C-alpha positions in Angstrom: 108.9 85.5 73.2 111.8 82.7 71.9 114.8 85.2 73.1 113.2 85.8 76.5 112.8 82.0 77.1 116.6 81.8 76.1 117.8 84.7 77.9 115.7 83.0 81.2 116.7 79.1 80.1 120.8 80.6 80.1 119.9 82.6 83.4 118.9 79.4 85.4 121.6 76.9 82.9 124.2 79.1 84.8 122.9 79.1 88.4 122.4 75.4 88.3 126.2 74.9 87.1 127.4 76.8 90.2 125.0 74.9 92.3 126.9 71.9 91.5 130.4 73.6 91.7 129.7 74.7 95.3 127.9 71.1 96.4 131.5 69.4 95.1 133.1 72.2 97.0 131.0 71.3 100.3 131.6 67.5 99.7 135.1 68.1 100.0 135.3 70.5 102.6 133.4 67.7 104.7 135.5 64.5 103.1 139.0 67.1 104.3 138.0 68.6 107.8 138.9 67.2 111.0 136.8 65.5 113.1 134.7 68.5 115.8 131.9 68.3 117.6 129.0 70.1 116.8 129.0 73.3 119.1 132.0 73.7 117.7 131.6 74.1 114.1 130.0 77.4 114.7 131.4 79.9 112.4 133.5 82.7 114.5 132.2 86.2 115.1 133.3 87.6 112.1 133.9 86.4 108.6 134.0 87.6 105.1 132.0 85.7 102.6 132.8 85.9 98.7 130.0 85.4 96.5 128.2 85.4 92.8 124.7 85.5 92.6 123.3 85.3 89.1 120.2 87.9 89.5 117.5 88.8 87.4 117.3 92.4 86.4 114.4 95.0 86.1 115.9 97.6 83.3 112.4 98.3 81.5 113.8 101.9 80.5 116.9 100.2 79.2 115.5 98.0 77.2 112.9 100.2 75.7 115.8 102.6 74.7 117.4 99.4 73.2 114.4 98.8 71.3 114.3 102.5 69.9 117.9 101.8 69.2 117.6 98.9 67.3 114.4 100.4 65.0 116.9 103.7 64.4 119.7 101.6 63.1 117.8 99.1 61.0 116.2 102.2 59.2 119.5 103.8 58.3 120.0 104.1 54.5 123.4 104.2 52.3 125.9 104.5 53.3 125.3 102.6 56.5 122.8 99.6 55.6 120.4 98.1 57.9 122.0 97.1 60.8 121.7 93.8 63.2 119.5 94.3 66.5 121.2 94.1 70.1 119.7 92.1 72.8 117.8 93.1 75.9 119.5 93.0 79.0 117.7 90.9 81.5 120.3 89.7 84.0 123.7 89.5 85.0 126.0 87.9 87.8 126.1 90.0 90.9 129.9 89.6 92.4 129.9 90.7 95.8 132.1 90.4 98.8 130.4 90.7 102.2 131.2 91.0 106.0 129.2 89.1 108.7 129.5 89.9 112.5 127.1 87.4 114.8 126.0 89.8 117.6 125.2 86.7 119.4 124.1 83.2 118.8 121.1 84.4 116.5 121.4 87.7 115.3 124.5 88.4 112.9 125.1 92.1 111.3 126.1 92.2 107.5 127.5 94.8 105.1 129.0 94.7 101.5 129.8 95.5 98.0 129.1 94.2 94.8 129.1 95.3 91.4 127.1 94.4 88.6 128.3 95.3 84.7 126.8 94.1 81.6 126.8 95.0 77.9 124.6 94.5 74.9 127.3 95.4 72.1 127.6 95.2 68.1 130.8 95.5 66.6 131.6 95.5 62.6 133.6 96.7 60.2 131.9 96.6 56.9 134.1 98.7 54.8 137.9 98.9 55.1 138.0 102.6 56.7 134.7 102.7 58.6 133.0 100.8 61.8 129.8 100.0 63.2 129.7 100.4 66.6 125.7 100.0 68.7 126.3 100.0 72.4 123.8 99.6 75.3 125.7 98.9 78.7 124.8 99.1 82.5 127.0 99.2 85.4 125.9 99.6 88.8 127.9 99.2 92.3 125.1 98.0 95.1 126.4 98.4 99.0 124.1 97.2 101.6 123.6 96.8 105.2 121.3 94.7 107.3 121.1 91.5 109.3 120.5 88.0 109.3 118.5 86.0 112.0 119.5 82.4 112.4 117.4 79.6 113.6 118.2 76.8 115.7 120.9 74.5 113.8 120.7 71.1 112.7 123.5 68.4 113.0 124.5 65.5 111.4 128.0 63.9 112.5 130.5 66.7 111.6 128.1 68.8 109.6 125.9 71.8 110.6 123.4 73.6 108.6 121.3 76.7 110.2 118.5 78.5 108.3 118.3 82.3 108.0 116.2 84.7 107.1 117.3 88.9 106.8 117.4 91.9 104.7 118.2 95.7 105.0 119.4 98.7 102.8 120.8 99.1 99.6 122.6 101.7 98.0 123.3 101.7 94.5 126.1 103.8 93.8 128.2 104.9 90.9 125.6 103.6 88.2 126.5 104.4 84.8 124.4 104.1 81.6 125.7 104.2 78.1 123.1 104.1 75.0 123.1 105.0 71.2 125.6 103.9 68.3 128.6 105.1 66.4 128.9 104.5 62.6 132.1 105.7 60.9 132.3 105.3 57.1 135.0 107.2 54.4 133.0 110.6 54.0 130.1 110.2 56.7 130.0 109.6 60.6 126.8 109.3 62.5 127.2 109.1 66.5 124.4 109.5 69.5 126.0 107.8 72.3 125.3 109.3 75.6 126.2 108.4 79.0 124.5 109.1 82.3 125.3 108.8 86.0 123.5 108.5 89.4 123.1 106.7 92.8 119.7 104.8 93.9 118.4 103.6 97.1 116.2 100.7 98.1 115.9 97.6 100.0 116.7 93.7 100.4 115.2 90.5 102.0 117.2 87.2 101.6 116.5 83.7 103.1 118.6 80.8 102.6 120.9 78.3 105.0 124.3 78.3 106.1 126.4 75.4 106.3 129.1 74.6 108.4 132.1 72.3 108.7 134.5 71.6 111.4 137.2 74.0 109.5 137.6 77.7 108.7 135.2 77.8 106.0 131.9 77.2 105.3 129.0 77.6 102.6 125.8 79.9 102.2 123.2 79.7 99.7 120.4 81.8 99.7 117.3 83.5 97.8 118.0 86.9 97.5 115.4 90.0 96.8 116.5 93.4 95.7 114.6 96.3 95.3 116.7 99.5 94.2 116.6 101.7 91.8 118.6 105.2 90.1 115.4 107.8 89.4 118.0 110.7 88.7 120.7 110.6 86.6 123.2 113.2 85.0 124.3 113.2 81.8 127.9 113.1 81.8 128.5 115.5 78.9 126.0 118.2 79.3 125.3 117.9 83.7 121.7 118.1 82.7 119.2 115.5 83.2 120.0 112.3 81.8 117.5 111.0 78.5 118.7 108.5 76.4 114.9 108.7 74.2 114.9 112.7 74.0 111.8 114.3 76.2 111.2 110.8 78.1 112.4 110.5 82.1 114.9 107.7 82.3 115.5 105.3 85.3 118.1 102.5 86.0 116.3 99.8 87.6 118.6 97.1 89.0 115.6 95.2 91.1 116.0 91.7 90.8 115.7 88.1 92.2 118.9 86.0 92.6 120.3 82.7 94.1 123.2 84.0 96.2 126.3 80.9 96.4 128.9 82.2 98.7 132.0 80.7 100.7 132.9 82.7 103.6 136.4 82.9 105.5 136.5 82.7 109.1 138.6 85.9 110.0 138.6 86.9 114.1 136.4 86.3 117.6 134.9 83.0 119.0 132.4 81.5 117.8 129.2 83.3 119.7 127.5 81.8 122.5 
């Protein structure tokens, strides 16, 4: 319970730090921007948003495999000895690049790519000619396509913000999972490392605000829920169905809730009418 609380606290602490940095960026952009009328503050038709999103991850099968892995390595006898446990993987920062095209003043088409990459690892060298490596690793490259609906703007001086909601399709491509241990001593070696690979599908929904300034830069802050998993994975070594725990089906579920902070750069086109 204490470990879960510590991970949760770390997740929201990092999110708060990112929000403070982006808030200071917003103040700076507003301070240096030249004066402009509200109707000139709408972003261009096409923009590129670069973002980081601290997000939870629903990796139940991965974490169950970590529990089994910890039990196995803790029970090892000489010459390996008991090993320290590795932590569950419960969150990560999802880095994304997204193109947003305003079809008209209220609707925008969005499409982007991101990466989740998280590892739980223990590496030791308990003897001169040996080492211990216990590893759980997850990587996924989510693609998304969707649309956002923008509500009426709210303007104060040279600053405009517009609430929006949206959603769409997610493809979790190039999902890779590695789990197991490698234990080497001068005359003995144990290895259970396996690696699986696969793709999956799902959807996302989001809601937030677009903060606009009289410049080519704007900010987006929004909540995002993603439901996407890879249910069919192949073992890279054997070509068979991937299993970390023998005899049990395995899926990589990267569903989760996150808060996205993005800097959007106008690229092309007049603001939509």
